[in-house]
ZALUM-271454 format. One record per residue: residue number from 1; residue in one letter; x, y, z of N, C-alpha, C in turn. Coordinates in steps of 0.001 Angstrom, whole numbers, plus 500000, padded with zeros to 6 digits. Layout:
residues N
  nr rest   n.px   n.py   n.pz  ca.px  ca.py  ca.pz   c.px   c.py   c.pz
 NUM    A      X      Y      Z      X      Y      Z      X      Y      Z
...
end
This chain:
residues 281
  nr rest   n.px   n.py   n.pz  ca.px  ca.py  ca.pz   c.px   c.py   c.pz
   1    X 500858 498801 500000 500000 500000 500000 500889 501242 500000
   2    X 500722 502138 499035 501603 503297 498940 501402 504245 500099
   3    X 502501 504833 500536 502458 505800 501625 501985 507151 501087
   4    X 501197 507828 501889 500727 509166 501522 501569 510182 502262
   5    X 502179 511074 501524 503021 512078 502158 502167 513020 502982
   6    X 502802 513697 503944 502073 514602 504836 501410 515755 504097
   7    X 502104 516434 503130 501442 517502 502409 500224 517010 501636
   8    X 500349 515803 500982 499230 515270 500223 498061 514965 501144
   9    X 498364 514362 502288 497305 514047 503254 496636 515323 503745
  10    X 497428 516358 503949 496868 517617 504415 495921 518208 503380
  11    X 496336 518211 502117 495489 518732 501057 494225 517893 500896
  12    X 494380 516589 501017 493230 515706 500883 492237 515939 502018
  13    X 492745 516119 503227 491867 516385 504356 491121 517696 504205
  14    X 491814 518736 503706 491165 520023 503493 490080 519926 502429
  15    X 490366 519172 501363 489377 519015 500303 488153 518264 500813
  16    X 488379 517247 501638 487253 516515 502222 486396 517427 503096
  17    X 487058 518309 503829 486327 519251 504678 485481 520197 503842
  18    X 486033 520671 502741 485295 521580 501870 484101 520875 501217
  19    X 484309 519658 500766 483212 518899 500156 482118 518617 501188
  20    X 482523 518353 502429 481548 518089 503493 480643 519296 503724
  21    X 481197 520500 503628 480377 521700 503822 479333 521825 502720
  22    X 479714 521486 501488 478764 521521 500377 477669 520479 500575
  23    X 478061 519287 501013 477076 518231 501273 476114 518646 502384
  24    X 476650 519302 503397 475812 519770 504508 474770 520771 504029
  25    X 475182 521715 503189 474249 522727 502701 473185 522102 501803
  26    X 473585 521185 500939 472613 520514 500069 471599 519729 500904
  27    X 472083 519061 501940 471185 518320 502833 470198 519265 503512
  28    X 470685 520401 503972 469820 521386 504625 468762 521906 503656
  29    X 469150 522140 502410 468189 522605 501406 467105 521557 501178
  30    X 467505 520300 501121 466545 519217 500861 465529 519068 501992
  31    X 465985 519129 503239 465067 518874 504355 464169 520073 504656
  32    X 464505 521241 504126 463657 522422 504346 462943 522864 503073
  33    X 463051 522070 502008 462474 522482 500726 460955 522614 500805
  34    X 460295 521713 501530 458839 521808 501641 458418 523088 502352
  35    X 459157 523473 503392 458861 524727 504087 459167 525926 503198
  36    X 460235 525821 502417 460585 526911 501507 459481 527125 500478
  37    X 458973 526030 499926 457899 526138 498934 456649 526749 499553
  38    X 456325 526346 500773 455096 526794 501422 455173 528230 501913
  39    X 456302 528613 502486 456370 529915 503157 457184 530971 502408
  40    X 458014 530565 501466 458847 531528 500734 458330 531750 499325
  41    X 458140 530687 498580 457704 530822 497191 456318 531442 497075
  42    X 455504 531278 498087 454143 531820 498035 454071 533297 498413
  43    X 455175 533858 498887 455185 535280 499235 455112 536124 497965
  44    X 454472 537279 498021 454419 538147 496833 455811 538654 496465
  45    X 455984 538979 495203 457295 539429 494729 457745 540734 495379
  46    X 456803 541520 495873 457166 542781 496525 457687 542562 497938
  47    X 457578 541350 498447 458069 541026 499790 459588 540861 499733
  48    X 460314 541808 500292 461770 541822 500127 462448 540632 500776
  49    X 461859 540098 501859 462508 538990 502549 462480 537722 501701
  50    X 461551 537635 500755 461528 536495 499834 462815 536445 499025
  51    X 463206 537593 498483 464417 537650 497663 465661 537564 498524
  52    X 465580 538086 499743 466711 537946 500659 466951 536482 500985
  53    X 465873 535747 501230 465989 534321 501543 466600 533566 500362
  54    X 466070 533796 499166 466565 533077 497992 468029 533407 497727
  55    X 468414 534658 497951 469823 535025 497787 470686 534304 498809
  56    X 470270 534339 500070 471048 533698 501130 471198 532211 500887
  57    X 470143 531582 500438 470164 530141 500216 470989 529753 498996
  58    X 470695 530356 497848 471252 529846 496598 472528 530557 496173
  59    X 472767 531747 496681 474072 532362 496449 475155 531562 497153
  60    X 474873 531123 498376 475837 530294 499102 476076 528978 498377
  61    X 475003 528363 497877 475149 527101 497142 475983 527300 495883
  62    X 475684 528353 495127 476449 528636 493913 477913 528907 494241
  63    X 478158 529674 495311 479536 529999 495690 480316 528748 496080
  64    X 479686 527852 496829 480367 526622 497241 480679 525738 496040
  65    X 479735 525611 495124 479975 524804 493921 481079 525430 493078
  66    X 481032 526757 492919 482064 527444 492136 483437 527293 492779
  67    X 483501 527430 494097 484783 527284 494794 485357 525890 494624
  68    X 484496 524874 494729 484986 523504 494575 485475 523274 493148
  69    X 484771 523810 492162 485178 523641 490766 486509 524330 490503
  70    X 486660 525534 491033 487909 526271 490837 489062 525571 491537
  71    X 488819 525037 492717 489885 524338 493440 490341 523082 492707
  72    X 489415 522409 492030 489806 521250 491215 490748 521689 490106
  73    X 490482 522862 489543 491360 523411 488508 492715 523787 489102
  74    X 492704 524358 490298 493949 524779 490941 494847 523584 491236
  75    X 494266 522477 491672 495066 521296 492012 495788 520725 490801
  76    X 495313 521025 489611 495945 520498 488395 497038 521417 487862
  77    X 497184 522594 488475 498195 523535 488012 499554 523201 488606
  78    X 500565 523248 487794 501934 523035 488271 502708 524345 488330
  79    X 502200 525361 487662 502866 526656 487692 502077 527605 488587
  80    X 502505 528844 488640 501815 529826 489478 500420 530113 488927
  81    X 499566 530619 489796 498180 530866 489416 498077 532020 488426
  82    X 497208 531888 487430 496945 533028 486547 496212 534126 487303
  83    X 496202 535302 486724 495635 536468 487401 494180 536288 487841
  84    X 493283 535722 487005 491889 535567 487459 491750 534717 488717
  85    X 492586 533681 488859 492505 532829 490038 493069 533535 491269
  86    X 494064 534393 491078 494567 535179 492207 493492 536142 492700
  87    X 492758 536721 491767 491671 537624 492147 490563 536864 492877
  88    X 490272 535664 492414 489265 534842 493097 489698 534556 494527
  89    X 490959 534245 494725 491467 533919 496052 491349 535112 496997
  90    X 491757 536277 496537 491767 537451 497414 490372 538008 497654
  91    X 489433 537705 496772 488085 538269 496899 487102 537333 497592
  92    X 487597 536284 498220 486703 535400 498968 485948 536161 500057
  93    X 486575 537184 500605 485917 537961 501661 484697 538710 501116
  94    X 484717 539087 499845 483564 539757 499252 482378 538796 499174
  95    X 482661 537546 498806 481602 536531 498736 481018 536280 500122
  96    X 481910 536018 501082 481446 535782 502447 480782 537001 503054
  97    X 481324 538182 502748 480760 539411 503291 479366 539694 502760
  98    X 479149 539449 501468 477821 539668 500887 476785 538766 501541
  99    X 477168 537515 501778 476248 536584 502431 475984 536997 503876
 100    X 477025 537379 504577 476873 537796 505969 475993 539039 506088
 101    X 476193 540008 505219 475391 541232 505266 473920 540937 504996
 102    X 473665 539977 504111 472287 539592 503823 471595 539043 505066
 103    X 472285 538184 505798 471712 537604 507014 471607 538659 508114
 104    X 472635 539489 508241 472600 540535 509265 471457 541511 509025
 105    X 471110 541734 507771 470002 542637 507464 468698 542123 508073
 106    X 468473 540817 507991 467276 540229 508600 467334 540342 510116
 107    X 468485 540020 510680 468631 540088 512132 468447 541514 512643
 108    X 469003 542469 511926 468862 543862 512329 467422 544341 512179
 109    X 466746 543875 511147 465348 544254 510947 464476 543757 512086
 110    X 464765 542556 512570 464012 542006 513692 464210 542858 514953
 111    X 465451 543255 515202 465721 544092 516373 465093 545477 516190
 112    X 465162 545996 514981 464528 547282 514665 463035 547244 514983
 113    X 462380 546121 514682 460957 545980 514994 460729 545880 516496
 114    X 461625 545182 517195 461499 545083 518652 461550 546457 519311
 115    X 462356 547353 518729 462478 548707 519270 461461 549666 518652
 116    X 460415 549092 518032 459291 549870 517505 459743 550942 516514
 117    X 460590 550521 515581 461013 551352 514459 461736 552623 514909
 118    X 462591 552485 515887 463343 553630 516401 464373 554103 515377
 119    X 464413 555406 515147 465379 555957 514190 466813 555811 514700
 120    X 466995 555804 516009 468338 555620 516571 468907 554256 516190
 121    X 468057 553241 516179 468491 551903 515781 468912 551899 514317
 122    X 468183 552638 513488 468533 552726 512065 469927 553314 511898
 123    X 470230 554376 512627 471542 555015 512516 472656 554088 513015
 124    X 472394 553400 514104 473401 552483 514652 473698 551361 513665
 125    X 472645 550724 513167 472835 549606 512248 473398 550067 510908
 126    X 472962 551232 510449 473507 551762 509201 475001 552006 509299
 127    X 475440 552563 510434 476865 552787 510642 477657 551494 510692
 128    X 477088 550479 511331 477767 549184 511414 477908 548546 510035
 129    X 476857 548621 509224 476912 548031 507884 477934 548749 507006
 130    X 477983 550072 507111 478972 550835 506337 480388 550441 506745
 131    X 480618 550271 508031 481938 549860 508515 482315 548481 507991
 132    X 481360 547569 507946 481644 546226 507450 482002 546249 505968
 133    X 481228 546984 505188 481506 547067 503750 482865 547706 503503
 134    X 483145 548782 504230 484433 549468 504072 485594 548565 504444
 135    X 485456 547829 505534 486544 546954 505979 486794 545828 504987
 136    X 485735 545324 504348 485912 544270 503347 486700 544787 502148
 137    X 486357 545986 501691 487069 546574 500551 488519 546869 500912
 138    X 488732 547432 502095 490096 547727 502548 490912 546445 502656
 139    X 490301 545390 503173 491003 544121 503298 491447 543566 501964
 140    X 490590 543671 500958 490949 543182 499623 492084 544011 499039
 141    X 491991 545330 499176 493013 546219 498605 494375 545989 499261
 142    X 494395 545886 500579 495665 545753 501296 496277 544367 501169
 143    X 495472 543367 500884 495983 541999 500851 495952 541374 499463
 144    X 495731 542192 498449 495757 541642 497094 497167 541157 496784
 145    X 497311 539904 496343 498656 539353 496101 499384 540098 494992
 146    X 500535 540658 495351 501325 541406 494377 502314 540515 493639
 147    X 502493 539298 494121 503379 538338 493470 502582 537103 493079
 148    X 503199 536264 492273 502533 535043 491845 502306 534104 493028
 149    X 501209 533371 492982 500876 532415 494026 500928 531001 493468
 150    X 501506 530095 494246 501488 528685 493878 500175 528059 494317
 151    X 499818 526960 493679 498557 526297 494011 498532 525822 495458
 152    X 499669 525360 495979 499708 524885 497363 499396 526002 498349
 153    X 499855 527212 498033 499603 528351 498916 498108 528637 498992
 154    X 497438 528579 497859 496006 528866 497810 495205 527802 498540
 155    X 495582 526536 498352 494810 525436 498924 495060 525247 500412
 156    X 496218 525682 500897 496571 525433 502289 496537 526681 503163
 157    X 496077 527781 502629 495992 529005 503428 494741 529771 503036
 158    X 494291 530616 503937 493118 531438 503671 493511 532878 503387
 159    X 492648 533623 502699 492960 535026 502410 492939 535876 503680
 160    X 493985 536638 503905 494059 537486 505093 493134 538696 505005
 161    X 492535 538896 503840 491600 540012 503692 490387 539858 504598
 162    X 490128 538639 505055 488972 538427 505928 489190 539007 507323
 163    X 490433 539247 507699 490716 539725 509055 489987 541036 509332
 164    X 490062 541975 508398 489456 543290 508602 487937 543176 508696
 165    X 487355 542454 507751 485904 542283 507773 485456 541484 508991
 166    X 486213 540459 509350 485841 539619 510481 485745 540397 511781
 167    X 486679 541319 511987 486665 542119 513217 485421 543002 513278
 168    X 485123 543703 512183 483948 544582 512183 482650 543777 512235
 169    X 482637 542597 511609 481437 541754 511650 481153 541282 513073
 170    X 482199 540908 513795 482021 540472 515183 481504 541621 516043
 171    X 482039 542816 515820 481554 543984 516567 480063 544204 516299
 172    X 479663 544123 515032 478253 544304 514678 477375 543255 515341
 173    X 477829 542017 515309 477039 540925 515882 476890 541076 517392
 174    X 477947 541499 518044 477875 541702 519492 476909 542840 519822
 175    X 476961 543924 519055 476065 545059 519295 474605 544645 519137
 176    X 474300 543927 518053 472917 543512 517818 472453 542526 518883
 177    X 473328 541627 519283 472979 540667 520331 472701 541381 521656
 178    X 473538 542348 521998 473336 543099 523241 472036 543899 523207
 179    X 471722 544482 522058 470467 545225 521932 469261 544300 522085
 180    X 469382 543085 521548 468294 542110 521677 468084 541723 523135
 181    X 469175 541404 523812 469088 541002 525222 468588 542155 526084
 182    X 469078 543370 525798 468654 544542 526565 467155 544777 526430
 183    X 466653 544648 525206 465219 544846 524991 464413 543782 525718
 184    X 464896 542570 525700 464179 541484 526378 464157 541710 527889
 185    X 465259 542215 528429 465329 542451 529875 464431 543606 530305
 186    X 464390 544659 529498 463639 545854 529888 462145 545753 529583
 187    X 461776 544876 528662 460352 544746 528297 459921 543288 528333
 188    X 460402 542568 529327 460159 541125 529398 458673 540808 529474
 189    X 457957 541487 530345 456532 541181 530517 455734 541479 529254
 190    X 456094 542556 528562 455392 542927 527329 455684 541941 526209
 191    X 456946 541543 526078 457332 540646 525000 456789 539243 525202
 192    X 456677 538825 526448 456187 537474 526716 454732 537289 526300
 193    X 454000 538379 526153 452612 538289 525710 452522 537962 524226
 194    X 453605 538132 523502 453603 537903 522060 454484 536713 521712
 195    X 453910 535634 521167 454729 534494 520746 455744 534865 519674
 196    X 455361 535794 518785 456278 536205 517729 457487 536925 518311
 197    X 457245 537819 519258 458353 538541 519878 459272 537593 520631
 198    X 458683 536625 521318 459494 535631 522026 460334 534825 521049
 199    X 459724 534472 519904 460455 533729 518875 461612 534545 518321
 200    X 461377 535839 518106 462428 536710 517583 463624 536744 518529
 201    X 463348 536893 519811 464432 536951 520797 465158 535615 520873
 202    X 464398 534523 520926 465004 533193 521058 465835 532832 519832
 203    X 465218 532906 518643 465935 532540 517424 467079 533496 517136
 204    X 466850 534790 517418 467911 535756 517186 469129 535482 518039
 205    X 468903 535132 519293 470023 534829 520190 470772 533585 519739
 206    X 470023 532544 519359 470664 531305 518890 471444 531556 517608
 207    X 470812 532269 516666 471469 532528 515386 472731 533356 515564
 208    X 472667 534375 516406 473843 535204 516622 474959 534420 517295
 209    X 474604 533525 518192 475627 532704 518837 476341 531830 517815
 210    X 475567 531198 516932 476148 530333 515901 476990 531146 514922
 211    X 476431 532260 514440 477145 533078 513460 478380 533723 514078
 212    X 478269 534157 515327 479424 534738 516010 480541 533714 516148
 213    X 480176 532485 516460 481176 531423 516595 481881 531161 515273
 214    X 481113 531007 514190 481728 530681 512904 482521 531870 512367
 215    X 482093 533098 512683 482860 534277 512266 484189 534350 513010
 216    X 484144 534107 514322 485380 534108 515113 486311 532993 514660
 217    X 485748 531854 514343 486543 530728 513849 487218 531085 512525
 218    X 486458 531716 511636 487012 532125 510345 488083 533193 510522
 219    X 487851 534130 511437 488843 535171 511712 490128 534560 512244
 220    X 490008 533633 513176 491186 532962 513722 491926 532195 512640
 221    X 491178 531573 511742 491797 530841 510638 492563 531778 509709
 222    X 491977 532958 509442 492651 533919 508566 493941 534439 509185
 223    X 493966 534536 510510 495156 535043 511195 496245 533982 511289
 224    X 495842 532747 511580 496819 531689 511879 497018 530679 510761
 225    X 496104 530624 509782 496138 529601 508721 496031 528186 509280
 226    X 495398 528038 510448 495270 526711 511048 494179 525884 510384
 227    X 493156 526539 509883 492046 525802 509265 491500 526595 508083
 228    X 492262 526690 506990 491864 527534 505861 490548 527179 505196
 229    X 490068 525916 505215 488810 525638 504510 487603 526373 505070
 230    X 487691 526872 506282 486515 527473 506902 486044 528710 506156
 231    X 486960 529533 505660 486568 530822 505093 485794 530687 503791
 232    X 486082 529663 502996 485418 529525 501704 484469 528336 501654
 233    X 484190 527729 502797 483305 526566 502782 482320 526584 503945
 234    X 482787 526229 505133 481875 526111 506268 481286 527448 506684
 235    X 482024 528523 506528 481477 529843 506833 480239 530110 505983
 236    X 480339 529842 504684 479215 530068 503783 478043 529154 504115
 237    X 478335 527878 504371 477271 526908 504636 476521 527225 505925
 238    X 477252 527518 506987 476615 527757 508287 475826 529064 508287
 239    X 476400 530120 507740 475699 531408 507702 474423 531298 506868
 240    X 474501 530597 505747 473323 530408 504908 472225 529657 505651
 241    X 472591 528583 506307 471599 527782 507042 470967 528578 508181
 242    X 471786 529288 508943 471263 530066 510068 470318 531163 509591
 243    X 470714 531869 508536 469879 532947 508023 468550 532464 507479
 244    X 468567 531347 506758 467329 530827 506172 466401 530260 507237
 245    X 466965 529620 508245 466140 529095 509335 465424 530225 510073
 246    X 466086 531358 510232 465459 532502 510895 464187 532931 510172
 247    X 464280 533059 508861 463140 533525 508074 462019 532492 508073
 248    X 462369 531230 507844 461351 530177 507799 460614 530064 509129
 249    X 461360 530087 510228 460733 529953 511544 459749 531085 511821
 250    X 460144 532308 511442 459265 533445 511691 457997 533358 510853
 251    X 458145 533060 509563 456978 532988 508690 456076 531814 509055
 252    X 456675 530703 509442 455871 529553 509840 455108 529835 511134
 253    X 455780 530460 512091 455117 530801 513346 453979 531787 513116
 254    X 454203 532763 512244 453159 533735 511929 451970 533055 511266
 255    X 452251 532118 510361 451182 531383 509687 450376 530548 510673
 256    X 451058 529923 511611 450363 529118 512625 449460 529986 513495
 257    X 449948 531184 513840 449130 532091 514656 447891 532538 513898
 258    X 448057 532817 512611 446918 533239 511796 445876 532129 511727
 259    X 446350 530902 511529 445425 529772 511452 444712 529548 512782
 260    X 445449 529697 513879 444861 529456 515198 443833 530515 515569
 261    X 444069 531736 515150 443170 532831 515511 442078 533061 514475
 262    X 442167 532327 513342 441155 532488 512308 441287 533785 511550
 263    X 442495 534329 511495 442730 535581 510774 442907 535281 509297
 264    X 442169 535970 508443 442207 535684 507020 443247 536512 506289
 265    X 443579 537661 506810 444522 538529 506115 445931 538037 506306
 266    X 446711 537983 505231 448115 537581 505316 449042 538783 505251
 267    X 448450 539975 505288 449281 541171 505242 449737 541554 506636
 268    X 448780 541674 507549 449113 541998 508935 449327 540683 509674
 269    X 450527 540205 509723 450803 538885 510263 450589 538824 511761
 270    X 450824 539904 512455 450670 539893 513906 450563 541319 514406
 271    X 449998 541468 515567 449926 542782 516205 450800 542806 517438
 272    X 451864 542032 517402 452782 541975 518525 453522 543286 518646
 273    X 454175 543532 519810 454899 544779 520016 455891 545046 518894
 274    X 455778 546214 518255 456694 546575 517192 456271 546065 515846
 275    X 455089 545359 515750 454640 544812 514467 455770 544074 513779
 276    X 456308 543093 514463 457543 542443 514037 457436 541836 512654
 277    X 456367 541102 512396 456280 540385 511131 456057 541309 509947
 278    X 455387 542436 510152 455037 543295 509033 456243 543978 508410
 279    X 457356 544047 509089 458523 544719 508521 459175 543884 507435
 280    X 458752 542647 507266 459371 541782 506275 458666 541829 504929
 281    X 457525 542465 504830 456820 542538 503550 456249 543936 503340
end
């Protein structure tokens, strides 16, 4: 039986990890497809969260498939990477950042509704989003490879451009999480009267914990190169799943409440504090 060298084993293990993330996302899409058809596809085209959901779900899938296809091409190269592949490598943060911003928009909208459409919340979240976008662009500019890259470098390391975006993304996530917890603490009795508001707080806290963990993991990987597959694989898969579950759970819960109360209108989903569901359509 031929011996496998350590570098080959390392590359093989990383590729298996990347393929596993794609398999995980496909599995998640399959088991939630019936809910997607019922609660997402039936939404009117003017409902912005419908398009946000489809972007979060299928942009991540397309990105993972594209990354795996490009990596197969990279493994066959014996010389340095051509310019388009170097650009793909350095711009991974743009792909991850676009997906993260899409999910954060939903999370921020939920908190905005909890605070009853406060303009102060709009300014806070707007500033955080601008900082994230700026940091992603700065990261790409400062870390664009000025020299040729070998295929081994690309496959065994992650783009350092994620460091800048990762730091600002974590700050944003912590701020939104703290605002959610603060609102729950100060208006606990009021929020408990609304199942939708309780769901927003519960799911939002769980989602932020998961996303914060995977963002910190990706940031650590970008700094240390200890686990490079995370930035272009598991980060995309986990963020996509968390974001889509948030939307499905809210719409399904709203639908159940309408059915239980005999409400025929699908426009005003709930009269909970802050009209939480109505901000999505």
